[in-house]
N, C-alpha and C positions, 0 to 999 in steps of 0.2 A: 441177649444175643449181644454182636459188635453189629456198628452202623455204621455205614459208609454216608458220605455228603457229596454229592454231587451239583456242579452250579452249570447253568447254561444261560446263556442270554442271545438277542436277537439286536439287528443296528436299531437306531429308532427309524419310522418310518413316516411320511405325511399322510394324515388324516384326508381325507375328502369324503362332502357330502352324499349320503345315499340317494344313489339315483338307480343302479340294479347292482348285482352280486359283480359286475367288474368295475363297481366304485369301491368294494372294499379291501383292506388291506389282510393278508391273510398270513399267519404263521406259524409256521411247523417244528413241533419239539417232537422228542422222544423219548419216554417214560422208561426205564429199565425194569425188569422182572424184580420182584421180591421188594418193592418199592413200597414202605408203611406209608408215608406220608410227601405231598407236592405239594409246594410253595409257591405260587407264582405271583411277583414283586410287578406290580401294572405301573408303570409310570408314563406319564402324560405332560407334558410342557408347550410352551407358546413361545414362539419365534417369530421374530419382526425387523428384517434386514439383518438376520445374522445374530441377531440380540435380542434378548429377554423381550416377550411379549407382553411388558406390564400395562401396555393399554389395551392390546385385545381382549375383544369381550368373552366372559365364560361362557362354553357351548357343552352339551352333556356331550359323553362319549361310551357308546354303547359295544359291549367287549361279548362273545359269543365263544363257547367253550364245547367242544364233540371230542368223543374218544372214537379213533377208526377211521376218519374221514372227517371233512369240514363240514361246517355245520348248514344245514338248509335254512335258510332266514328271509321271512317273511315281514319287515318291519312297515310298510305300505301296506297291510292286510287285503294284497292282494288274491285273485284267485289264483289256484293250479289247472294245469291240465288235467284233464280226465284221468283217470285209471292209474293217478299218481300216489305215489305214498311217500309221506312224511316224516322224517324220521327226526326225533326230538335232541333240544340240543340245550345246554342252561346259558343264560344270558344274566349279565350283571350291567349296571351305567354307573359311569364314572361321574364326581361333581367334583368341582376346584374348590380347594379348601385353603390354597396357597395364592397369591395374586397372579404365580407366572407356573405353575406345574401343580400338580396332585398326585396322590401316589395310594393305590390301593392293594392291597393282601387278598390271594385268595384261596384259601387251603383246602386242597382234599388229600381224603386220609384214604390210604390203600386205594389208591388210582388204581385202574387196570393199565395193566403194560400195553407198550407202543406206541403208535403214532395219536397226537392229540395235534389238535387242531383250533388257534386261535382267531377270529375274525373280529376286525373292530372299524367301526365308520361313524362320522359325526350323520346327524340327525338332517332329515331332507331341507334343503333351504325354502322357507316359504315365501320370499321373493323371487321375482324369477330376475334372471340374469340376461345382460344384451350378450348377444352371442359373439361380437367380434372385439370392438374398439374398446368398452368398457375393460371387458378383460384384460387388452393389450395395454391399455392405459395402467391397470394395478398392478400387472407384471413388470411392465416394464418403466416408469414413475413412480408409482406407491409404491412403498413395501407391504406385500400384501402380510395377513396376519398366515403364519403356519401353526397348524395343530399335530405337533407330533407325538406317537405311542411306539413304548419302546417295553416288551413283556421280558423280564427275568424268571428266569424257574430254578429253585432249590428242591433238589430230591433226597430224601435219606433212606437209605437199603440197606435190608438187614442181610448180611454173608453167612454163610454155612449155617443154613436151617435145614434141620434132619428129614432127614426124608424116607419113607414109609414105602415098605416095597410089599406090595398084595401077599397075602397068603402068612405074611411073618408076624410073630407077636414081638412089640416094642412095649419094654418094661420103662417106666421112667418113675423117679421119687423128686416131688415136688416141693424145696424147702420152704420152712418159713417164708422168708424175704422175698420169695418168688411168687407172680402172682399167675403167671400161665405158661404155657409149654406151646410154639408154634410147629408145625408139622407140615410137609406136603408131599404130596405122590401124584404120580402121571396118571393121566386116563388114556391109554390107546383109542384107535380106532374099535368099532363094533362092540362099545361096551355100553349095555343097554340099563345098567344100575351099579352104584357106588353103595356099599354098606362100609359104616366108618364104625366101631365098636369099642368100649370102654369097658375092661374085663379090670374085676380086682381090684377094686378100688377102695382103700384104705384109709380111713380120717378121723381125727378124732369126732365130728360128728358124721358120721355115716360115709356117705361119697358127696361132697360140696364142690363139686365140679359145672362147668357148662361145658357143652362139647357145640361148637360151632364150625360151618363147615361153610366154605366159599370158593367158585371158582374162579381163576385166572390171577388174583391177588389176595391178601390176608383177608380172614374175616371182620364184619363190622357188627355195630349193635344190631343191626337188621337184618343181619344175614339168617340163613337157618340154623335153630340154636336148638337145644334138646337141655334139658336140667335134670340133672342125671341122680338129684333125690328126688323127684319124683317117679323117676322110671327105673324100673330095673327088671330086663337088660339092658342101660344106657345104649342105645342103640340107632343111629339113625340115618336114615334110609334114602338116597337120591336116584330118584328113575330120569332115563334119559339124559345121561350127563352130555359135557360137550366134550368133544372129540379132542385128542391132540394138544390137550392144555393140562395146564399145572392143576390141581384141586389143595387147597391149603384148608388144615385143619387145625384150628384151635381149642385147647382145653385151658378150661380158665378157671380159677378158683374163684370160691363166692367170698364177696368182702369182709372182713370182720373173722375168715376162720383160720385160729393157731393153727400151729404144729405142722407137721411134714403130713403131706397127700402121693401114697403110692397107686401107681394104676399101671392099667397095661393095655395098648393100645393096638387095634387091629383093623385094617382096611382088605374087605374083598370087592372082587371086580366081576361082572357077569359078562360074559361073552354071549352074545344074543347071536354073533354067526356060526357056533356050535353048542346049540342049548343041552345038550347029551354030556356035555364035557365042561369042567371047570378051565378058568383061564390059568396057566403056569403060574406058579408063584415068582417064577424070574422070568426074563427075557433070555430069550438065546441070543449069539452074535449075531444070526442072521434077523433076527429082527430089533435089532439096536437103533438101525437106523431110522427108524421115527422119534426116538425120544431125542430132545432138545440138547445141543451142549452144554448147558447146563445143568445137567441131572447130577452130576457128581458132587458131592458135598462130605465136608468132613465125615469119617465115621459111613460115608454112604460109600457107593460103588461107582467105580467107572464102568465106561461102555463096554461092553461086550465078558464084561468080566461075572464071573461065578459068586453066584452070594457064598459068603463064609457061613459057619454055623450059629456063630455069634457076632454081634459086634460091640463096641463101646458104649453103644447104646442097651445094648441087650437084645439084641433080636434074636428069637430064639425060631426055632425049626417051623415052616410052614403048618398050617393048618388045613384042611382037605376042605372044597368049598363045595357046597352042594349046589348046583343051578336050579330057581324055580320051574317047575315045570311050564310049559308051553310058551316060555321066555325064549324068542327068538327073533332075527330082523332078514332082512332081505338082502340079495347084492344089492350093491349101489353101482351102476353104470357110467364108465368115465364121457368123458364129451372132449371132443377135438378143438383144441384154440387156434383161431387161423387170426392171425393180427393183420388187418389191413390199411391201417393208418394210426396217430395218435388218438386213443380213446376209440378207435373203429376194430370192435375183435367183435367173429364172428363163433359160437359155440355150438360146432357138430356133434350130432349122435351119431355113434357107429349104426348102421342099417336103418340110417332115419333120413328125413326127421318128422315120417309117418312110425307113431310107437303104439305100439298095443296093450291094451291094459287089460289086462286077465279078470277075471270075477272075482279070484280066491286070492290075492295075493298083492299088495303096490308094486306099482312100478317106481324105482327109483333113479336118481339122478343127482349127479356134482357138477357144479358150478366153480370151479377154482381162480379166484380174483388173484392176480398177482400183489405182494404188499405196494402198498405206495402208488406204484403205477396205475392203478386201475379205480383208485378212489377218485378220481377228481373228474368221471364222466358219469353216465347216467347207463344201469344195468334196464336191459327191456327182456320183458318174457310175454310169449303170445301164444296161445291155447287156442287151436281151431279143433273143433268135433268136427267128425266123418258123420253125419248122421246115419245113412246108408249102412253104416255096420251095426247099427242097434237092434235090428231087425224087429222095428214096431214095437220095443220095449222103453220102458220108463226108465230111462238110465240116466245118471248124472255124475261126470268125471269132476273128482274136485283135485285140483293140486294147490297143496300147500308147500310152500318155498319157505325154508328156516335156515337160518345162518348155524354153522358149525356142528350141528347134528340133525339129521333126518326124524321126523315126526311120523312114528309108522305104526306106535304099538296102539291097538286097541281097535273097537271097528269103527268108533264113529271119531277119530281123532281128526281125520280129511276134511270133516264136516267145521267141526270148532278149529282147528289149528291151534288149540292154544292148551296149556297147559298151567301149572301154579307155578311153573319157575320158565317157562320158554313160551313164546309169543311172536311166532309167523306169518306169512301174508297168505290167504285165502284167495283160489281163483277158483270158479267153478263152472263146467259148460254142459248145454244138454240139447235137445230137441228144438225147445225156442229162442235159447241164444246161446247159439254154437260158438260163438269167440267171445273170447276174454283176455282183456290184455292187464298188464302190470309195468310199470313204472318207477322206478327205485332210484333219486338222483345222489349223489355221494354216496354209494354203496360201501359198504364196510370191508376191508378185502379181506380173503379167507377161502370158507369151504361155502358153497350155499349148497344147499341139499334140495330137490325138488322130489314129494312123493304123490305120484297119479291114485289114485282111488275110485275105480268105479263102483257106485252103489244106487241102487233100484229103490224109487220111492214107492211107499205101500202106506196103509192108511195108520201104522205105527210108527212112523216115519220110516228113514233111511235102513234100508237092511244088503246085507251084501246080495249081489246076484247069483244066478245060480248058473246059466248056460251064456250067457251075453258078454263077448270080448269087443270091449269098445275099441275105435281107432281115433288117435287125436295126432294132429300136426304139430307137432312142437317148435318153435322156434325161440332161441335166446342169443342176446348178443348185446355189445357193449358200445354206446355211441357218444358221444361228447355232447350235443343237447339233447333236447325233448324235439324232436320232428325237424331238428333244426331249424329252432326257433321261428319256424311259419316262415309267410310273406312279411311278416312285418317285423322281422329279426334279426340278429345277426350274431351269429355264433362265433363265438370268439374265445383264443385259447390265450390262456392268461398265464404267467409264472410268476413263482415268490420263490428266490434264492432257487434251489436243483427240485421244485415240484411245482408239476404242470397240474394244471385243473382248467375247465371250459365254463362259461358261461353267456344265456344269452343277454345282448344287449337291443331292446326295444326302440321302436319308430313309428313314427305317425300315432301318438297317444296309445299306445296299446301299453299294456304292464304287462305284469306276473312273471312267473319261474319259466314259460315257453313260449310269453310274448302271446296269449290268449284270453288276458282281460283286454274288454273292450267298452271298459266303463266309459274312459275317458279317449275313448280312439276317434281319430278324424273319419267322417263319412267322406264316400268317393266325390261327393258334388266339389267340397272344399278340398279335398285334395286335386282334382282338375283344374279349379280355381285358381288354387296358390301357382300351381304350375304353367298355367299359360299369364298369369300377373309376374312371374318372374321373369318367363321368357319374352311375352312379346314387349314388356317395358323396354328391351335392349332395344327394339325399334327407334327409342328416341335417339338414337346416335346417328341415324338416317339424313337428319339436317344438320350437324356437323360435319359429316362426311361432304355432303353436298357445298356447303358454306369453304374447307378447306381445299377442295378439288375448284372452287371458282377462284380462291384467291391465290392460286397455284401451290397449296400447300401440300404434294403428292406425298410425301413423306406420312404426314401427319396424318389425312387420310388413310393412309396404308392402315397407319397403330390402328384409329377407329374402326376399322371394318373387322380388324383382325381381335378387337375387343369386344366389340358386337359379336363375331358369330361364334366364341370359345365362350362367353358369358352367359349366350342364352342354352347354348347345350349343355354347357356344365351347370346352370340350374337345372335342366331336364334331367340331369343326371344325379344330382343332388338331392331330389325329393325324397321324403321319408315312407312316401309310401308306397302304392301301386303304379302310381302313375310318372313310370322312367322310361326314360328312352337314351341310350348312352350310344356313342357313336363310335369311340373310342376309350380307353382304361380308364377311370376314374381319376386318377394321379394326373393322367395326361393333359385331362381336360382342367382340372383344378389346378397344375401349375401353370397350363396357358392363361387362365384367366387372371390370374393376379398376376402375372408378367404382363398381359395387357392392360391388364389397370392402371399396375405403376407405371409403364411406360407410356401411357395416358397423357398422367399430369405430366411425367417428366417433360414430352415433347411439347407438350401445348407450354407451358412454362419457359422453356428454351427458347419456344417460338417465340411468347410476348416479349422477351430479351434484345429482338431484334438485331444478333451478333452479326450477320454477316458482310452487313459494310464494314465492323468494326475489325473483326477477327475472321482473315480468309478462312481457315482451315473446323470453321463452329460446326461442321457437321460430324468433326471429330466426337464431340461432346454426345449427336444421337447413339454410336456405336459403342460409345466407352461404357452410356449408361446403362444401355444393351448387355454388356457382358457382366457389368458389376451385378445388376438388380439380378439376372439371372443366377449368380452365384449368390448374391443372398440368398435367395428364395430356394436352392436348393440346403443351403446350411440350416434354415427357421424358415420355414414356410409362414410360418401366424406369428413371425417376430414383429413388435412394434416399428423400432428404425427401418425395415421394410419398405413402409409407407412415410415416417418422418423423415428419414435420410434424404432420398431422393426429391422431396418436396422442398425440404429446408434447402437442400445446394441449390437447386434450380432458382428456387426463389432470391436466394442470396447472390448467384449467377445474375439474373432479373434486375436485382436492386442495385447490382454495380452497374451494370450498363445503363441503365435509366441515371440513375447516378449522373454517371460521366457525361451523360449528353445532356444534363441539364444543368451542369457547371461547363460544358462547353459553350451551350448557346445560350447560356444565363438566362434560362425561362424554364419553366417547369415541362416536365415532359412526361406524356403526350401533351403537345401545348394547347390544343382545341380541348374546351368545356364540353363538346357533344361526345366526345370519346368518352370522358369520365363519367358523364350522364346517363347517358345511353349505353354506353357498351360493359366498362371496367366495373363501376357501381355495381349496376346490376347482376355481373358477373359474379363477380364478389360474393353479394348477397345471397344469393343461391348456391354458392359454392358454400357458403358457412351456414346455410340454413340444411345444406346435405349433412354435412359432417355432424351439425349439433343431434341430429336426426337418428344418423348413425352411432351415435355415440353415445346420448342419454335415452334414447326413447324407445328404439329396437329393442325389442325383448323376443322370448321364444314363442309368447303365444301371437305377435302381431308382425311375425318378420317376416312373412309372406306380402303384409301390405306396404311395410314401411320401407323394407327394402326395395321393392320394387317402384315406391317413390325416389327412391334414392336413387337408382337407376335414370328416372326421370329427370332429376335436379341437375347430376352431375354432366349429364350426355347436355344439356340447356344451358348450364353454364360453360360449358367449352363451347359454344354457340356463341358467346357473349365476348369470353376472352380472347378469342382466337383470334391476332392483328388482322387487317388487312394487308394486300400487297400489293405495289404499283404493278402498271402494267409496264408490258417489256417498251424500255427506252428508244426505241424504232421511231413509237410515234410521236416523239419530242422532237424529231429532227429539224424540222423547218422553222423553228421557233428563232426568232434574231436575238443573236447575241446582244446583251445590253451590258452598261457599266457597272461594274460591283457584283455581277449577277452570273455569273460562269455556268455554262452546259448542265455539270455535275452537280453543281450546288442547287440548282431547282429539281432537279432529280431527287437530291435526297430532302429537300424539303418538302417536295408534296408528299414521300412516304410516312413524314414524320409527323404529318396531320393526323392521322389516324384516321383518315377518313375512309368507309367501307366501297365508296365505288371514286376512285382517283379524278375520273373528269366532273365532278363537282366544281372541284377548284379552277380556276383559271389560272395559269401558268403565266402570262404574263402580268397579274395585280400581281401575284409571288413578288416574283422577279423586280417588281417596280417599286412595293415595300420595303 
């Protein structure tokens, strides 16, 4: 055949250590129909400061593959919520082979067409990370090692695959140099059986052919197969085929068989909706709307055309089909789709939600999930039995949820919900357990069929009931997360390019897909203690406020009160557990807390600079600082320079002011050793200890204790560092004027001594000296 190669790539993305599904990187690809091989080229490389990260340590990268929907991963081996079905996926781990990059290749032969999703992440960090300053230092001062992942996809697909039409015989002659012939046939809805038969097979050694059939993609070595040398006639039957899909038929020659092999292929479909009639050999124009756009091929039919009597492949007139006795299916009741929000969809049943399940036949419903749009949520199904409708009989209602085909044939099919080629999800309700739930995270899109069947329990197992019609309340809906992640989690809506999906982010030590795993959860007492520590530790700002008011630093006192108030209620609202109290929106409280903290540093250092006697408009710095800090916080609230910038600038102003006074007076400023020994040095040491704890000791585990100590130390350092203020000049009026010491000079000298109580020093002694 003729092959066409397509190439797809995605931009590199930075990988993060796994904490929850919200920390993974998701990549979305689309594999076209008739693809015979897909090759993923997985490229990982390290960067540090925009260059190759040769010095970065090697870390393994885990990549997950899944067709139809994102992978439901659980690398931490946490517990899933009850009644949750976990779909499988394939995973591989990449290790470094080069100093700064590695490349892995993952091949998939005959992949399923449609959406494919790749999820990648780094392993969970073993060590604990400081929650604030260490991360900021790494981002602002130290170039962090980044691990980037870029997947590329190369697909090779066949074009012009011959199409088989039900009931028509196709003749084929396989030349000696050919190994196989590939065909495809479209299976519409309400098809209960596909019969593929090889006729009039002639070769050198009998019929040296293999017959393989597979749905959706070309057959593999482990697909449903039949050796035509051992079976005569060579006939392969598939029960309960997938509806509205292509089935691929591969006729393969045995290895080493010489000569030409000629044969005929015919496909017959059984229409279960009309057991007395055979499916027509061709589809009229009115039915062609159910056919996919790729139906036509070389030598095949266009939509709505009548089949010719022969084709270039040698297709002959149809062969009559006889339907087996008792082969029938039941009507499928549609559901009404009501979209409320993103991943919030309710499926309503006509004349529902109470459903009557008769004793002699199943009740079948279909739930249609839109492609791509609905695969990022959770499909929820709930059955509730009305016990009063059983009339005292031992009735059990079985529900079988299957993808792309209803499982309705056989009396006990609803009990097992499995066949050789199908595996569904089983639900059951009876008088003892009248409620049953099922949750499927990240369901595959398409049609999901729910078959409800009522059976009575007897000594010989379950048998059809006689005269009891069970009544069941049926609820089906799509939600973003399982139970909205509970009280210990937050459901986040995530996006990768144009694909949306939802995931839980847990708190307070809870883990799991729905934040229901309490193996490492915080107790209520610990949550209450941590909240009280973080909130009540802000009371330490009361002494600095009192000192500021006593020294007539009213603006500084107002800033300290602002900081104390919003820090208290921000930490009360920021708690990860259920001990939470928010007086405003979280974002407002966080902004005010950060602004108050930075403004406290700013006004304290500016006050220490004592600019008022030197610069008449020094108060402008307070207003300018408030405006600049507000702008910086709005741009990047967690930025490193939001803290370092104002601190360094204010310290620079203070250093310039102190240096100018030292030069003018030719004496170190502040001039008294008491100010250095009892106030400045202790305050600086306390502030330095607070910064060291904040940067290098505070972790996620001890955050509640260390951050509370941080509050105490910072507030205490402000009480030591805040300079005293001289009393009003009117108290110095009666003092006699002496030579060489003017009135203004005495006031300035007494301020610059840096004493807490200006009355301690004698003005006369100052002037005399």
